[in-house]
C-alpha positions as CSV (number, residue, x, y, z in Angstrom):
1,M,0.0,0.0,0.0
2,A,1.2,3.5,-0.7
3,F,1.5,4.6,2.9
4,E,2.7,1.3,4.3
5,G,5.2,2.1,7.1
6,K,4.3,5.8,7.2
7,S,1.4,6.0,9.6
8,K,3.5,7.5,12.4
9,I,5.3,10.1,10.3
10,Y,2.1,11.1,8.5
11,S,1.4,13.5,11.4
12,A,3.9,15.8,9.8
13,Q,1.4,16.6,7.0
14,P,-0.4,19.9,7.4
15,G,-3.9,20.1,8.9
16,Y,-6.7,22.3,7.7
17,P,-7.7,25.9,8.6
18,D,-10.8,26.4,10.8
19,G,-12.5,28.0,7.8
20,V,-12.4,24.8,5.9
21,V,-14.2,22.9,8.7
22,D,-16.8,25.8,9.0
23,Y,-17.4,25.6,5.2
24,V,-17.8,21.8,5.2
25,L,-20.2,21.8,8.1
26,S,-22.2,24.9,6.9
27,S,-24.7,22.8,5.0
28,L,-25.8,21.0,8.2
29,P,-28.2,22.3,10.9
30,N,-26.4,23.6,13.9
31,S,-27.9,20.9,16.1
32,F,-26.6,18.1,13.8
33,N,-30.0,16.4,14.4
34,N,-30.3,13.2,12.2
35,A,-27.2,14.3,10.3
36,Q,-24.3,12.0,9.3
37,V,-20.9,12.9,7.9
38,A,-18.3,10.6,6.4
39,D,-14.6,11.3,5.9
40,I,-13.6,8.9,3.2
41,G,-9.9,8.0,2.9
42,A,-9.5,9.5,6.3
43,G,-5.8,8.5,6.8
44,T,-4.7,9.2,10.3
45,G,-7.6,11.6,10.9
46,K,-6.2,15.1,10.0
47,L,-9.7,16.2,8.9
48,S,-11.7,13.6,10.9
49,A,-10.5,14.9,14.3
50,L,-11.5,18.5,13.4
51,L,-14.9,17.4,12.3
52,A,-15.4,15.3,15.4
53,E,-14.2,18.1,17.6
54,R,-17.1,20.2,16.3
55,G,-19.5,17.5,17.4
56,A,-20.4,16.3,13.9
57,P,-21.7,12.7,13.8
58,L,-18.8,11.2,12.0
59,I,-17.9,8.0,10.2
60,A,-14.2,7.8,9.3
61,I,-13.4,5.3,6.5
62,E,-9.8,4.1,5.9
63,P,-8.7,0.9,4.2
64,D,-5.0,0.9,5.3
65,P,-4.6,-1.0,8.6
66,Q,-1.6,1.0,9.9
67,M,-3.2,4.3,9.0
68,R,-6.5,3.1,10.6
69,E,-4.7,2.3,13.8
70,E,-3.5,5.9,14.1
71,L,-6.9,7.1,13.0
72,S,-8.6,5.2,15.8
73,R,-6.1,6.5,18.3
74,N,-6.7,10.1,17.2
75,L,-10.5,9.7,17.4
76,N,-10.6,7.8,20.6
77,A,-11.7,10.8,22.7
78,Y,-14.8,11.4,20.5
79,S,-17.9,9.4,21.2
80,N,-19.5,10.9,18.1
81,A,-16.9,9.4,15.8
82,K,-16.8,5.8,14.4
83,V,-13.9,4.2,12.4
84,V,-14.7,1.8,9.6
85,A,-12.4,-0.4,7.7
86,A,-13.5,0.0,4.1
87,S,-12.6,1.6,0.8
88,A,-14.0,4.6,-1.0
89,E,-15.4,2.4,-3.7
90,N,-17.1,0.0,-1.3
91,T,-17.9,1.7,2.0
92,G,-20.5,-0.8,3.2
93,L,-22.6,2.2,4.4
94,P,-26.4,2.1,4.1
95,D,-28.1,3.6,1.0
96,K,-29.0,7.3,1.3
97,S,-27.4,7.6,4.7
98,L,-25.0,10.6,4.4
99,D,-25.5,14.3,4.4
100,I,-21.8,15.0,3.7
101,I,-19.0,13.1,2.1
102,A,-15.6,14.6,2.6
103,C,-12.3,13.4,1.2
104,A,-9.1,15.3,2.1
105,Q,-5.9,14.7,0.2
106,A,-7.4,11.4,-1.0
107,F,-9.5,11.8,-4.2
108,H,-6.5,11.0,-6.5
109,W,-6.2,7.5,-4.8
110,F,-9.8,6.6,-5.7
111,D,-11.2,4.9,-8.7
112,A,-13.3,7.9,-9.7
113,N,-16.0,6.0,-11.6
114,A,-16.5,3.4,-8.8
115,F,-16.4,6.2,-6.2
116,R,-19.0,8.2,-8.1
117,S,-21.4,5.2,-8.1
118,E,-20.8,4.7,-4.4
119,C,-21.5,8.4,-3.6
120,D,-24.7,8.2,-5.6
121,R,-25.8,5.2,-3.5
122,I,-24.9,6.5,0.0
123,L,-25.6,10.2,-0.3
124,K,-28.9,11.6,0.8
125,P,-30.9,13.7,-1.7
126,G,-29.5,17.2,-1.3
127,G,-26.3,15.9,0.3
128,K,-22.9,17.3,-0.6
129,I,-19.5,16.0,-1.5
130,F,-16.3,17.9,-0.6
131,A,-12.9,17.3,-2.1
132,I,-10.2,19.1,-0.1
133,Y,-6.5,19.6,-0.9
134,N,-3.6,21.4,0.7
135,Q,-1.4,22.8,-2.1
136,P,2.0,24.4,-1.2
137,D,2.3,27.9,-2.6
138,M,6.0,27.0,-3.4
139,E,7.4,23.6,-4.3
140,P,10.9,23.6,-3.0
141,L,11.7,20.1,-4.2
142,E,10.1,19.9,-7.6
143,E,13.5,18.9,-9.0
144,L,13.1,15.5,-7.4
145,A,11.8,12.8,-9.8
146,W,9.2,11.5,-7.3
147,H,7.8,15.0,-7.0
148,R,7.7,15.6,-10.8
149,A,6.0,12.3,-11.5
150,N,3.0,13.0,-9.4
151,F,0.3,15.7,-9.2
152,S,2.3,18.2,-7.2
153,G,3.3,20.7,-9.9
154,G,2.3,22.7,-12.9
155,S,0.0,21.1,-15.4
156,S,-0.5,18.0,-13.2
157,W,-2.2,20.0,-10.5
158,K,-4.4,21.3,-13.3
159,G,-5.2,17.8,-14.3
160,L,-6.2,16.9,-10.8
161,W,-8.5,19.9,-10.5
162,K,-10.1,19.0,-13.8
163,S,-10.7,15.4,-12.7
164,I,-12.4,16.7,-9.6
165,E,-14.6,19.1,-11.5
166,D,-15.6,16.4,-13.9
167,F,-16.5,14.1,-11.0
168,F,-19.5,16.2,-9.8
169,H,-22.9,16.1,-11.3
170,S,-23.2,19.7,-10.3
171,N,-20.7,21.8,-8.4
172,T,-19.9,25.3,-7.0
173,A,-16.8,27.3,-7.6
174,P,-13.9,26.1,-5.4
175,R,-13.2,28.0,-2.2
176,F,-9.6,28.9,-1.1
177,F,-8.2,29.1,2.4
178,S,-4.7,30.3,3.2
179,S,-2.4,29.2,6.0
180,S,1.3,29.2,6.9
181,I,3.5,26.8,8.8
182,S,7.1,27.4,10.1
183,Y,9.3,24.4,9.8
184,S,12.6,23.6,11.5
185,Q,15.0,21.3,9.7
186,P,13.7,18.1,11.4
187,A,10.1,19.1,10.9
188,F,10.7,19.8,7.2
189,L,12.4,16.5,6.7
190,S,9.5,14.7,8.4
191,L,7.1,16.5,6.1
192,M,9.0,15.5,3.0
193,L,9.3,11.9,4.2
194,S,5.6,11.7,4.9
195,Y,4.5,11.8,1.3
196,A,3.6,8.4,-0.3
197,Q,6.1,8.8,-3.0
198,A,9.1,9.5,-0.8
199,P,11.5,6.6,-0.2
200,K,11.5,4.9,3.2
201,E,14.5,4.1,5.3
202,G,16.3,1.2,3.8
203,D,15.2,2.0,0.2
204,P,18.1,2.5,-2.2
205,N,17.3,6.2,-2.8
206,Y,16.6,7.1,0.8
207,E,20.0,8.7,1.6
208,R,20.1,10.6,-1.7
209,Y,16.5,11.9,-1.1
210,V,17.3,12.9,2.5
211,N,20.4,14.8,1.3
212,S,18.3,16.6,-1.3
213,V,15.7,17.6,1.3
214,L,18.4,18.9,3.6
215,S,20.1,20.8,0.8
216,A,16.8,22.4,-0.2
217,F,16.1,23.4,3.4
218,A,19.6,25.0,3.8
219,R,18.9,27.0,0.6
220,L,15.4,28.1,1.5
221,S,15.4,28.6,5.3
222,N,16.2,31.8,7.2
223,N,17.8,31.5,10.6
224,G,16.9,27.8,10.8
225,I,13.3,28.2,9.8
226,F,11.5,27.6,6.5
227,E,8.1,29.3,6.2
228,Q,5.8,27.3,3.9
229,H,2.6,28.9,2.7
230,W,-0.3,26.7,1.9
231,T,-3.6,27.1,0.0
232,T,-6.4,24.7,0.9
233,R,-8.6,24.3,-2.1
234,V,-12.1,23.0,-1.4
235,Y,-14.4,21.7,-4.2
236,S,-18.0,20.9,-3.4
237,G,-21.1,19.7,-5.1
238,S,-23.3,16.7,-5.6
């Protein structure tokens, strides 16, 4: 699996601004009466924990056992949250049971056609789907092959946005939320090692990759800190 062995270090990934959570939950009544939200492809619970903290009745779906173990640990304090071992394409949830389907940093891993069919089955009439992505405003390591080969730069980001737009039967214009995170050298290295495409310790390219990350940090940092600006892009529709 893509994130095998990375469940611990995945905590280095950025979270989501409060405005994103407000926006996702804005279509629900304040009381959450009879509402149900699912975070699909929940990972370790970066979005799930924020939704649960607000009191949303939450089902967090994650297929990877290691990621799901961290997810369960991160949601343990919330009685309103339930963790389910399932995939985006086959959630096992009842028909017409969800008011909101959210997927954060996850849509590109799904079989879009199968996920579309599953959303049609499990979403209530009038329910909404949210696709959420943190995009760095500057890509310091785009020279690395693993980075170029995926959706993290230039036209490939555009390809991802187009595939998300095409997924919806009807959709609204994307919303944008800004944030900034200050990284020390160890924190920046953890971030760059947390991506699915980054080599793991013991892989042949691991040492070369780490040296490239450290070199980029030295070039970009100021007084031992690198300030990374992020834009969280939120697509929504039905």
